[in-house]
mmCIF file as gemmi writes it, N, C-alpha and C atoms, coordinates in Angstrom:
data_model
loop_
_atom_site.group_PDB
_atom_site.id
_atom_site.type_symbol
_atom_site.label_atom_id
_atom_site.label_alt_id
_atom_site.label_comp_id
_atom_site.label_asym_id
_atom_site.label_entity_id
_atom_site.label_seq_id
_atom_site.pdbx_PDB_ins_code
_atom_site.Cartn_x
_atom_site.Cartn_y
_atom_site.Cartn_z
_atom_site.occupancy
_atom_site.B_iso_or_equiv
_atom_site.pdbx_formal_charge
_atom_site.auth_seq_id
_atom_site.auth_asym_id
_atom_site.pdbx_PDB_model_num
ATOM 1 N N . UNK Axp A 1 ? 140.457 149.788 79.011 1 0 ? 1 A 1
ATOM 2 C CA . UNK Axp A 1 ? 140.245 149.633 77.658 1 0 ? 1 A 1
ATOM 3 C C . UNK Axp A 1 ? 140.59 150.956 76.958 1 0 ? 1 A 1
ATOM 4 N N . UNK Axp A 2 ? 141.089 150.856 75.734 1 0 ? 2 A 1
ATOM 5 C CA . UNK Axp A 2 ? 141.432 151.888 74.919 1 0 ? 2 A 1
ATOM 6 C C . UNK Axp A 2 ? 140.799 151.75 73.56 1 0 ? 2 A 1
ATOM 7 N N . UNK Axp A 3 ? 140.106 152.857 73.062 1 0 ? 3 A 1
ATOM 8 C CA . UNK Axp A 3 ? 139.332 152.829 71.882 1 0 ? 3 A 1
ATOM 9 C C . UNK Axp A 3 ? 139.928 153.924 70.955 1 0 ? 3 A 1
ATOM 10 N N . UNK Axp A 4 ? 140.502 153.473 69.864 1 0 ? 4 A 1
ATOM 11 C CA . UNK Axp A 4 ? 141.07 154.473 68.859 1 0 ? 4 A 1
ATOM 12 C C . UNK Axp A 4 ? 139.985 154.551 67.701 1 0 ? 4 A 1
ATOM 13 N N . UNK Axp A 5 ? 139.847 155.715 67.26 1 0 ? 5 A 1
ATOM 14 C CA . UNK Axp A 5 ? 138.92 155.925 66.065 1 0 ? 5 A 1
ATOM 15 C C . UNK Axp A 5 ? 139.385 157.084 65.264 1 0 ? 5 A 1
ATOM 16 N N . UNK Axp A 6 ? 139.07 157.013 63.994 1 0 ? 6 A 1
ATOM 17 C CA . UNK Axp A 6 ? 139.401 158.026 63.052 1 0 ? 6 A 1
ATOM 18 C C . UNK Axp A 6 ? 138.463 157.962 61.913 1 0 ? 6 A 1
ATOM 19 N N . UNK Axp A 7 ? 138.487 159.051 61.001 1 0 ? 7 A 1
ATOM 20 C CA . UNK Axp A 7 ? 137.648 159.148 59.868 1 0 ? 7 A 1
ATOM 21 C C . UNK Axp A 7 ? 138.442 159.707 58.684 1 0 ? 7 A 1
ATOM 22 N N . UNK Axp A 8 ? 138.072 159.371 57.554 1 0 ? 8 A 1
ATOM 23 C CA . UNK Axp A 8 ? 138.662 160.018 56.312 1 0 ? 8 A 1
ATOM 24 C C . UNK Axp A 8 ? 137.588 160.235 55.292 1 0 ? 8 A 1
ATOM 25 N N . UNK Axp A 9 ? 137.878 161.252 54.453 1 0 ? 9 A 1
ATOM 26 C CA . UNK Axp A 9 ? 136.877 161.704 53.515 1 0 ? 9 A 1
ATOM 27 C C . UNK Axp A 9 ? 137.473 161.493 52.153 1 0 ? 9 A 1
ATOM 28 N N . UNK Axp A 10 ? 136.741 160.911 51.26 1 0 ? 10 A 1
ATOM 29 C CA . UNK Axp A 10 ? 137.145 160.72 49.79 1 0 ? 10 A 1
ATOM 30 C C . UNK Axp A 10 ? 136.059 161.321 48.968 1 0 ? 10 A 1
ATOM 31 N N . UNK Axp A 11 ? 136.185 161.127 47.714 1 0 ? 11 A 1
ATOM 32 C CA . UNK Axp A 11 ? 135.083 161.725 46.791 1 0 ? 11 A 1
ATOM 33 C C . UNK Axp A 11 ? 133.71 161.212 47.145 1 0 ? 11 A 1
ATOM 34 N N . UNK Axp A 12 ? 132.901 162.129 47.676 1 0 ? 12 A 1
ATOM 35 C CA . UNK Axp A 12 ? 131.52 161.771 47.955 1 0 ? 12 A 1
ATOM 36 C C . UNK Axp A 12 ? 131.206 160.748 49.022 1 0 ? 12 A 1
ATOM 37 N N . UNK Axp A 13 ? 132.203 160.344 49.84 1 0 ? 13 A 1
ATOM 38 C CA . UNK Axp A 13 ? 131.897 159.48 50.891 1 0 ? 13 A 1
ATOM 39 C C . UNK Axp A 13 ? 132.893 159.655 52.104 1 0 ? 13 A 1
ATOM 40 N N . UNK Axp A 14 ? 132.365 159.138 53.24 1 0 ? 14 A 1
ATOM 41 C CA . UNK Axp A 14 ? 133.123 159.344 54.559 1 0 ? 14 A 1
ATOM 42 C C . UNK Axp A 14 ? 133.31 157.957 55.046 1 0 ? 14 A 1
ATOM 43 N N . UNK Axp A 15 ? 134.578 157.578 55.394 1 0 ? 15 A 1
ATOM 44 C CA . UNK Axp A 15 ? 134.928 156.346 55.922 1 0 ? 15 A 1
ATOM 45 C C . UNK Axp A 15 ? 135.39 156.469 57.421 1 0 ? 15 A 1
ATOM 46 N N . UNK Axp A 16 ? 135.103 155.417 58.246 1 0 ? 16 A 1
ATOM 47 C CA . UNK Axp A 16 ? 135.523 155.536 59.677 1 0 ? 16 A 1
ATOM 48 C C . UNK Axp A 16 ? 136.018 154.201 60.102 1 0 ? 16 A 1
ATOM 49 N N . UNK Axp A 17 ? 136.955 154.174 61.082 1 0 ? 17 A 1
ATOM 50 C CA . UNK Axp A 17 ? 137.466 152.937 61.685 1 0 ? 17 A 1
ATOM 51 C C . UNK Axp A 17 ? 137.544 153.042 63.237 1 0 ? 17 A 1
ATOM 52 N N . UNK Axp A 18 ? 137.333 151.943 63.854 1 0 ? 18 A 1
ATOM 53 C CA . UNK Axp A 18 ? 137.415 151.889 65.364 1 0 ? 18 A 1
ATOM 54 C C . UNK Axp A 18 ? 138.158 150.692 65.798 1 0 ? 18 A 1
ATOM 55 N N . UNK Axp A 19 ? 139.086 150.774 66.679 1 0 ? 19 A 1
ATOM 56 C CA . UNK Axp A 19 ? 139.838 149.698 67.213 1 0 ? 19 A 1
ATOM 57 C C . UNK Axp A 19 ? 139.733 149.656 68.8 1 0 ? 19 A 1
ATOM 58 N N . UNK Axp A 20 ? 139.279 148.612 69.337 1 0 ? 20 A 1
ATOM 59 C CA . UNK Axp A 20 ? 139.181 148.489 70.772 1 0 ? 20 A 1
ATOM 60 C C . UNK Axp A 20 ? 140.28 147.527 71.315 1 0 ? 20 A 1
ATOM 61 N N . UNK Axp A 21 ? 141.039 147.993 72.242 1 0 ? 21 A 1
ATOM 62 C CA . UNK Axp A 21 ? 142.136 147.211 72.876 1 0 ? 21 A 1
ATOM 63 C C . UNK Axp A 21 ? 141.994 147.09 74.372 1 0 ? 21 A 1
ATOM 64 N N . UNK Axp A 22 ? 142.441 146.015 74.873 1 0 ? 22 A 1
ATOM 65 C CA . UNK Axp A 22 ? 142.548 145.924 76.311 1 0 ? 22 A 1
ATOM 66 C C . UNK Axp A 22 ? 143.732 146.612 76.869 1 0 ? 22 A 1
ATOM 67 N N . UNK Axp A 23 ? 143.941 146.463 78.188 1 0 ? 23 A 1
ATOM 68 C CA . UNK Axp A 23 ? 145.05 147.245 78.889 1 0 ? 23 A 1
ATOM 69 C C . UNK Axp A 23 ? 146.4 146.651 78.464 1 0 ? 23 A 1
ATOM 70 N N . UNK Axp A 24 ? 146.51 145.538 77.895 1 0 ? 24 A 1
ATOM 71 C CA . UNK Axp A 24 ? 147.756 145 77.409 1 0 ? 24 A 1
ATOM 72 C C . UNK Axp A 24 ? 147.957 145.181 75.944 1 0 ? 24 A 1
ATOM 73 N N . UNK Axp A 25 ? 147.077 145.916 75.321 1 0 ? 25 A 1
ATOM 74 C CA . UNK Axp A 25 ? 147.168 146.119 73.891 1 0 ? 25 A 1
ATOM 75 C C . UNK Axp A 25 ? 146.536 145.093 72.934 1 0 ? 25 A 1
ATOM 76 N N . UNK Axp A 26 ? 145.945 144.049 73.49 1 0 ? 26 A 1
ATOM 77 C CA . UNK Axp A 26 ? 145.378 142.936 72.704 1 0 ? 26 A 1
ATOM 78 C C . UNK Axp A 26 ? 144.015 143.52 72.084 1 0 ? 26 A 1
ATOM 79 N N . UNK Axp A 27 ? 143.853 143.302 70.804 1 0 ? 27 A 1
ATOM 80 C CA . UNK Axp A 27 ? 142.673 143.761 70.066 1 0 ? 27 A 1
ATOM 81 C C . UNK Axp A 27 ? 141.446 143.005 70.534 1 0 ? 27 A 1
ATOM 82 N N . UNK Axp A 28 ? 140.456 143.685 70.989 1 0 ? 28 A 1
ATOM 83 C CA . UNK Axp A 28 ? 139.246 143.064 71.4 1 0 ? 28 A 1
ATOM 84 C C . UNK Axp A 28 ? 138.166 143.078 70.306 1 0 ? 28 A 1
ATOM 85 N N . UNK Axp A 29 ? 138.157 144.171 69.57 1 0 ? 29 A 1
ATOM 86 C CA . UNK Axp A 29 ? 137.179 144.258 68.408 1 0 ? 29 A 1
ATOM 87 C C . UNK Axp A 29 ? 137.611 145.411 67.552 1 0 ? 29 A 1
ATOM 88 N N . UNK Axp A 30 ? 137.192 145.275 66.25 1 0 ? 30 A 1
ATOM 89 C CA . UNK Axp A 30 ? 137.466 146.43 65.204 1 0 ? 30 A 1
ATOM 90 C C . UNK Axp A 30 ? 136.119 146.631 64.522 1 0 ? 30 A 1
ATOM 91 N N . UNK Axp A 31 ? 135.954 147.789 64.052 1 0 ? 31 A 1
ATOM 92 C CA . UNK Axp A 31 ? 134.868 148.14 63.244 1 0 ? 31 A 1
ATOM 93 C C . UNK Axp A 31 ? 135.17 149.179 62.28 1 0 ? 31 A 1
ATOM 94 N N . UNK Axp A 32 ? 134.41 149.202 61.155 1 0 ? 32 A 1
ATOM 95 C CA . UNK Axp A 32 ? 134.537 150.168 60.077 1 0 ? 32 A 1
ATOM 96 C C . UNK Axp A 32 ? 133.232 150.364 59.394 1 0 ? 32 A 1
ATOM 97 N N . UNK Axp A 33 ? 133.197 151.512 58.69 1 0 ? 33 A 1
ATOM 98 C CA . UNK Axp A 33 ? 131.915 151.699 58.013 1 0 ? 33 A 1
ATOM 99 C C . UNK Axp A 33 ? 132.115 152.941 57.065 1 0 ? 33 A 1
ATOM 100 N N . UNK Axp A 34 ? 131.109 153.218 56.395 1 0 ? 34 A 1
ATOM 101 C CA . UNK Axp A 34 ? 131.089 154.431 55.453 1 0 ? 34 A 1
ATOM 102 C C . UNK Axp A 34 ? 129.714 155.036 55.376 1 0 ? 34 A 1
ATOM 103 N N . UNK Axp A 35 ? 129.809 156.283 55.01 1 0 ? 35 A 1
ATOM 104 C CA . UNK Axp A 35 ? 128.51 157.001 54.637 1 0 ? 35 A 1
ATOM 105 C C . UNK Axp A 35 ? 128.734 157.549 53.216 1 0 ? 35 A 1
ATOM 106 N N . UNK Axp A 36 ? 127.735 157.364 52.387 1 0 ? 36 A 1
ATOM 107 C CA . UNK Axp A 36 ? 127.876 157.695 51.063 1 0 ? 36 A 1
ATOM 108 C C . UNK Axp A 36 ? 127.47 159.289 50.926 1 0 ? 36 A 1
ATOM 109 N N . UNK Axp A 37 ? 128.148 160.069 51.578 1 0 ? 37 A 1
ATOM 110 C CA . UNK Axp A 37 ? 128.005 161.443 51.528 1 0 ? 37 A 1
ATOM 111 C C . UNK Axp A 37 ? 129.239 162.202 51.997 1 0 ? 37 A 1
ATOM 112 N N . UNK Axp A 38 ? 129.476 163.315 51.496 1 0 ? 38 A 1
ATOM 113 C CA . UNK Axp A 38 ? 130.585 164.136 51.802 1 0 ? 38 A 1
ATOM 114 C C . UNK Axp A 38 ? 130.295 164.974 53.075 1 0 ? 38 A 1
ATOM 115 N N . UNK Axp A 39 ? 131.261 165.082 54.004 1 0 ? 39 A 1
ATOM 116 C CA . UNK Axp A 39 ? 131.053 165.817 55.243 1 0 ? 39 A 1
ATOM 117 C C . UNK Axp A 39 ? 132.312 166.619 55.462 1 0 ? 39 A 1
ATOM 118 N N . UNK Axp A 40 ? 132.239 167.584 56.296 1 0 ? 40 A 1
ATOM 119 C CA . UNK Axp A 40 ? 133.523 168.323 56.728 1 0 ? 40 A 1
ATOM 120 C C . UNK Axp A 40 ? 134.209 167.313 57.642 1 0 ? 40 A 1
ATOM 121 N N . UNK Axp A 41 ? 135.598 167.441 57.676 1 0 ? 41 A 1
ATOM 122 C CA . UNK Axp A 41 ? 136.393 166.544 58.388 1 0 ? 41 A 1
ATOM 123 C C . UNK Axp A 41 ? 136.023 166.427 59.875 1 0 ? 41 A 1
ATOM 124 N N . UNK Axp A 42 ? 135.705 167.61 60.461 1 0 ? 42 A 1
ATOM 125 C CA . UNK Axp A 42 ? 135.418 167.57 61.905 1 0 ? 42 A 1
ATOM 126 C C . UNK Axp A 42 ? 134.087 166.748 62.119 1 0 ? 42 A 1
ATOM 127 N N . UNK Axp A 43 ? 133.128 166.992 61.2 1 0 ? 43 A 1
ATOM 128 C CA . UNK Axp A 43 ? 131.856 166.206 61.455 1 0 ? 43 A 1
ATOM 129 C C . UNK Axp A 43 ? 132.15 164.706 61.216 1 0 ? 43 A 1
ATOM 130 N N . UNK Axp A 44 ? 132.976 164.33 60.35 1 0 ? 44 A 1
ATOM 131 C CA . UNK Axp A 44 ? 133.345 162.925 60.043 1 0 ? 44 A 1
ATOM 132 C C . UNK Axp A 44 ? 133.891 162.361 61.267 1 0 ? 44 A 1
ATOM 133 N N . UNK Axp A 45 ? 134.782 163.043 61.918 1 0 ? 45 A 1
ATOM 134 C CA . UNK Axp A 45 ? 135.454 162.523 63.206 1 0 ? 45 A 1
ATOM 135 C C . UNK Axp A 45 ? 134.436 162.444 64.379 1 0 ? 45 A 1
ATOM 136 N N . UNK Axp A 46 ? 133.468 163.371 64.368 1 0 ? 46 A 1
ATOM 137 C CA . UNK Axp A 46 ? 132.38 163.296 65.449 1 0 ? 46 A 1
ATOM 138 C C . UNK Axp A 46 ? 131.613 162.076 65.15 1 0 ? 46 A 1
ATOM 139 N N . UNK Axp A 47 ? 131.294 161.765 63.959 1 0 ? 47 A 1
ATOM 140 C CA . UNK Axp A 47 ? 130.527 160.597 63.551 1 0 ? 47 A 1
ATOM 141 C C . UNK Axp A 47 ? 131.317 159.327 63.906 1 0 ? 47 A 1
ATOM 142 N N . UNK Axp A 48 ? 132.63 159.293 63.774 1 0 ? 48 A 1
ATOM 143 C CA . UNK Axp A 48 ? 133.426 158.189 64.131 1 0 ? 48 A 1
ATOM 144 C C . UNK Axp A 48 ? 133.436 158.097 65.688 1 0 ? 48 A 1
ATOM 145 N N . UNK Axp A 49 ? 133.525 159.131 66.44 1 0 ? 49 A 1
ATOM 146 C CA . UNK Axp A 49 ? 133.408 159.134 67.877 1 0 ? 49 A 1
ATOM 147 C C . UNK Axp A 49 ? 132.118 158.468 68.326 1 0 ? 49 A 1
ATOM 148 N N . UNK Axp A 50 ? 131.012 158.968 67.715 1 0 ? 50 A 1
ATOM 149 C CA . UNK Axp A 50 ? 129.706 158.325 67.964 1 0 ? 50 A 1
ATOM 150 C C . UNK Axp A 50 ? 129.643 156.869 67.792 1 0 ? 50 A 1
ATOM 151 N N . UNK Axp A 51 ? 130.171 156.367 66.669 1 0 ? 51 A 1
ATOM 152 C CA . UNK Axp A 51 ? 130.274 154.944 66.339 1 0 ? 51 A 1
ATOM 153 C C . UNK Axp A 51 ? 131.129 154.204 67.323 1 0 ? 51 A 1
ATOM 154 N N . UNK Axp A 52 ? 132.177 154.823 67.885 1 0 ? 52 A 1
ATOM 155 C CA . UNK Axp A 52 ? 133.052 154.205 68.816 1 0 ? 52 A 1
ATOM 156 C C . UNK Axp A 52 ? 132.424 153.968 70.118 1 0 ? 52 A 1
ATOM 157 N N . UNK Axp A 53 ? 131.571 154.965 70.491 1 0 ? 53 A 1
ATOM 158 C CA . UNK Axp A 53 ? 130.636 154.92 71.709 1 0 ? 53 A 1
ATOM 159 C C . UNK Axp A 53 ? 129.728 153.705 71.592 1 0 ? 53 A 1
ATOM 160 N N . UNK Axp A 54 ? 129.051 153.771 70.413 1 0 ? 54 A 1
ATOM 161 C CA . UNK Axp A 54 ? 128.071 152.64 70.091 1 0 ? 54 A 1
ATOM 162 C C . UNK Axp A 54 ? 128.793 151.282 70.189 1 0 ? 54 A 1
ATOM 163 N N . UNK Axp A 55 ? 130.03 151.155 69.684 1 0 ? 55 A 1
ATOM 164 C CA . UNK Axp A 55 ? 130.689 149.872 69.793 1 0 ? 55 A 1
ATOM 165 C C . UNK Axp A 55 ? 130.974 149.541 71.287 1 0 ? 55 A 1
ATOM 166 N N . UNK Axp A 56 ? 131.444 150.459 72.107 1 0 ? 56 A 1
ATOM 167 C CA . UNK Axp A 56 ? 131.77 150.257 73.464 1 0 ? 56 A 1
ATOM 168 C C . UNK Axp A 56 ? 130.51 149.795 74.157 1 0 ? 56 A 1
ATOM 169 N N . UNK Axp A 57 ? 129.31 150.387 73.92 1 0 ? 57 A 1
ATOM 170 C CA . UNK Axp A 57 ? 128.095 149.991 74.469 1 0 ? 57 A 1
ATOM 171 C C . UNK Axp A 57 ? 127.658 148.573 74.003 1 0 ? 57 A 1
ATOM 172 N N . UNK Axp A 58 ? 127.876 148.265 72.715 1 0 ? 58 A 1
ATOM 173 C CA . UNK Axp A 58 ? 127.491 146.92 72.242 1 0 ? 58 A 1
ATOM 174 C C . UNK Axp A 58 ? 128.386 145.959 72.858 1 0 ? 58 A 1
ATOM 175 N N . UNK Axp A 59 ? 129.585 146.179 73.158 1 0 ? 59 A 1
ATOM 176 C CA . UNK Axp A 59 ? 130.514 145.152 73.789 1 0 ? 59 A 1
ATOM 177 C C . UNK Axp A 59 ? 130.263 145.121 75.37 1 0 ? 59 A 1
ATOM 178 N N . UNK Axp A 60 ? 129.378 146.012 75.779 1 0 ? 60 A 1
ATOM 179 C CA . UNK Axp A 60 ? 129.05 146.068 77.273 1 0 ? 60 A 1
ATOM 180 C C . UNK Axp A 60 ? 130.328 146.166 78.194 1 0 ? 60 A 1
ATOM 181 N N . UNK Axp A 61 ? 131.12 147.146 77.717 1 0 ? 61 A 1
ATOM 182 C CA . UNK Axp A 61 ? 132.412 147.348 78.483 1 0 ? 61 A 1
ATOM 183 C C . UNK Axp A 61 ? 132.016 148.039 79.829 1 0 ? 61 A 1
ATOM 184 N N . UNK Axp A 62 ? 132.395 147.405 80.968 1 0 ? 62 A 1
ATOM 185 C CA . UNK Axp A 62 ? 132.188 147.956 82.266 1 0 ? 62 A 1
ATOM 186 C C . UNK Axp A 62 ? 133.287 148.729 82.873 1 0 ? 62 A 1
ATOM 187 N N . UNK Axp A 63 ? 134.467 148.507 82.321 1 0 ? 63 A 1
ATOM 188 C CA . UNK Axp A 63 ? 135.764 149.124 82.921 1 0 ? 63 A 1
ATOM 189 C C . UNK Axp A 63 ? 135.81 150.555 82.31 1 0 ? 63 A 1
ATOM 190 N N . UNK Axp A 64 ? 136.859 151.279 82.834 1 0 ? 64 A 1
ATOM 191 C CA . UNK Axp A 64 ? 137.148 152.65 82.365 1 0 ? 64 A 1
ATOM 192 C C . UNK Axp A 64 ? 137.66 152.548 80.956 1 0 ? 64 A 1
ATOM 193 N N . UNK Axp A 65 ? 137.257 153.523 80.162 1 0 ? 65 A 1
ATOM 194 C CA . UNK Axp A 65 ? 137.671 153.564 78.765 1 0 ? 65 A 1
ATOM 195 C C . UNK Axp A 65 ? 138.386 154.826 78.442 1 0 ? 65 A 1
ATOM 196 N N . UNK Axp A 66 ? 139.365 154.733 77.528 1 0 ? 66 A 1
ATOM 197 C CA . UNK Axp A 66 ? 140.031 155.888 77.01 1 0 ? 66 A 1
ATOM 198 C C . UNK Axp A 66 ? 139.73 156 75.523 1 0 ? 66 A 1
ATOM 199 N N . UNK Axp A 67 ? 139.144 156.991 75.099 1 0 ? 67 A 1
ATOM 200 C CA . UNK Axp A 67 ? 138.898 157.253 73.683 1 0 ? 67 A 1
ATOM 201 C C . UNK Axp A 67 ? 140.042 158.194 73.147 1 0 ? 67 A 1
ATOM 202 N N . UNK Axp A 68 ? 140.615 157.669 71.998 1 0 ? 68 A 1
ATOM 203 C CA . UNK Axp A 68 ? 141.832 158.42 71.539 1 0 ? 68 A 1
ATOM 204 C C . UNK Axp A 68 ? 141.629 158.685 69.998 1 0 ? 68 A 1
ATOM 205 N N . UNK Axp A 69 ? 141.922 159.995 69.667 1 0 ? 69 A 1
ATOM 206 C CA . UNK Axp A 69 ? 141.958 160.5 68.356 1 0 ? 69 A 1
ATOM 207 C C . UNK Axp A 69 ? 143.016 161.59 68.349 1 0 ? 69 A 1
ATOM 208 N N . UNK Axp A 70 ? 143.482 161.92 67.077 1 0 ? 70 A 1
ATOM 209 C CA . UNK Axp A 70 ? 144.428 162.997 66.922 1 0 ? 70 A 1
ATOM 210 C C . UNK Axp A 70 ? 143.789 164.207 66.323 1 0 ? 70 A 1
ATOM 211 N N . UNK Axp A 71 ? 142.796 164.698 66.938 1 0 ? 71 A 1
ATOM 212 C CA . UNK Axp A 71 ? 142.046 165.897 66.516 1 0 ? 71 A 1
ATOM 213 C C . UNK Axp A 71 ? 141.742 166.809 67.717 1 0 ? 71 A 1
ATOM 214 N N . UNK Axp A 72 ? 142.643 167.818 67.824 1 0 ? 72 A 1
ATOM 215 C CA . UNK Axp A 72 ? 142.577 168.705 69.001 1 0 ? 72 A 1
ATOM 216 C C . UNK Axp A 72 ? 141.177 169.42 69.06 1 0 ? 72 A 1
ATOM 217 N N . UNK Axp A 73 ? 140.578 169.774 67.98 1 0 ? 73 A 1
ATOM 218 C CA . UNK Axp A 73 ? 139.41 170.443 67.983 1 0 ? 73 A 1
ATOM 219 C C . UNK Axp A 73 ? 138.205 169.56 68.586 1 0 ? 73 A 1
ATOM 220 N N . UNK Axp A 74 ? 138.168 168.361 68.198 1 0 ? 74 A 1
ATOM 221 C CA . UNK Axp A 74 ? 137.111 167.449 68.749 1 0 ? 74 A 1
ATOM 222 C C . UNK Axp A 74 ? 137.451 167.22 70.327 1 0 ? 74 A 1
ATOM 223 N N . UNK Axp A 75 ? 138.704 167.007 70.628 1 0 ? 75 A 1
ATOM 224 C CA . UNK Axp A 75 ? 139.008 166.77 71.997 1 0 ? 75 A 1
ATOM 225 C C . UNK Axp A 75 ? 138.591 168.019 72.883 1 0 ? 75 A 1
ATOM 226 N N . UNK Axp A 76 ? 138.958 169.157 72.4 1 0 ? 76 A 1
ATOM 227 C CA . UNK Axp A 76 ? 138.458 170.368 73.218 1 0 ? 76 A 1
ATOM 228 C C . UNK Axp A 76 ? 136.939 170.554 73.306 1 0 ? 76 A 1
ATOM 229 N N . UNK Axp A 77 ? 136.256 170.1 72.248 1 0 ? 77 A 1
ATOM 230 C CA . UNK Axp A 77 ? 134.809 170.289 72.283 1 0 ? 77 A 1
ATOM 231 C C . UNK Axp A 77 ? 134.177 169.297 73.31 1 0 ? 77 A 1
ATOM 232 N N . UNK Axp A 78 ? 134.747 168.019 73.266 1 0 ? 78 A 1
ATOM 233 C CA . UNK Axp A 78 ? 134.262 167.057 74.367 1 0 ? 78 A 1
ATOM 234 C C . UNK Axp A 78 ? 134.638 167.55 75.709 1 0 ? 78 A 1
ATOM 235 N N . UNK Axp A 79 ? 135.857 168.045 75.956 1 0 ? 79 A 1
ATOM 236 C CA . UNK Axp A 79 ? 136.251 168.468 77.235 1 0 ? 79 A 1
ATOM 237 C C . UNK Axp A 79 ? 135.441 169.578 77.766 1 0 ? 79 A 1
ATOM 238 N N . UNK Axp A 80 ? 134.956 170.493 76.839 1 0 ? 80 A 1
ATOM 239 C CA . UNK Axp A 80 ? 134.267 171.636 77.272 1 0 ? 80 A 1
ATOM 240 C C . UNK Axp A 80 ? 132.83 171.619 76.851 1 0 ? 80 A 1
ATOM 241 N N . UNK Axp A 81 ? 132.239 170.402 76.788 1 0 ? 81 A 1
ATOM 242 C CA . UNK Axp A 81 ? 130.862 170.291 76.305 1 0 ? 81 A 1
ATOM 243 C C . UNK Axp A 81 ? 129.812 171.064 77.026 1 0 ? 81 A 1
ATOM 244 N N . UNK Axp A 82 ? 130 171.356 78.283 1 0 ? 82 A 1
ATOM 245 C CA . UNK Axp A 82 ? 128.916 171.944 79.041 1 0 ? 82 A 1
ATOM 246 C C . UNK Axp A 82 ? 128.865 173.438 78.698 1 0 ? 82 A 1
ATOM 247 N N . UNK Axp A 83 ? 129.952 174.033 78.065 1 0 ? 83 A 1
ATOM 248 C CA . UNK Axp A 83 ? 129.902 175.344 77.626 1 0 ? 83 A 1
ATOM 249 C C . UNK Axp A 83 ? 129.929 175.613 76.178 1 0 ? 83 A 1
ATOM 250 N N . UNK Axp A 84 ? 130.184 174.509 75.355 1 0 ? 84 A 1
ATOM 251 C CA . UNK Axp A 84 ? 130.132 174.587 73.93 1 0 ? 84 A 1
ATOM 252 C C . UNK Axp A 84 ? 128.671 174.506 73.293 1 0 ? 84 A 1
ATOM 253 N N . UNK Axp A 85 ? 128.168 175.533 72.81 1 0 ? 85 A 1
ATOM 254 C CA . UNK Axp A 85 ? 126.822 175.467 72.328 1 0 ? 85 A 1
ATOM 255 C C . UNK Axp A 85 ? 126.717 174.826 70.934 1 0 ? 85 A 1
ATOM 256 N N . UNK Axp A 86 ? 127.844 174.52 70.293 1 0 ? 86 A 1
ATOM 257 C CA . UNK Axp A 86 ? 127.792 173.973 68.939 1 0 ? 86 A 1
ATOM 258 C C . UNK Axp A 86 ? 127.565 172.383 68.946 1 0 ? 86 A 1
ATOM 259 N N . UNK Axp A 87 ? 127.743 171.841 70.119 1 0 ? 87 A 1
ATOM 260 C CA . UNK Axp A 87 ? 127.576 170.376 70.171 1 0 ? 87 A 1
ATOM 261 C C . UNK Axp A 87 ? 126.179 170.042 70.295 1 0 ? 87 A 1
């Protein structure tokens, strides 16, 4: 399974989207949402990551999952979570 997620910020609100695909690229589920508050871009993407994990849990996915986003800072924080005291 592959789970793509991202977030965007507009005036006083934060939007996020999640797409879950199987190994052949078939869409299994999609989700989106918003928070009526402004946040830093990195925090918005962390929120989207959290929501993508929640979606994977709700779908009861038992196979290996790949979470994908185009944000190097977030990827590095997740990879080094045991030594990053800001998470």
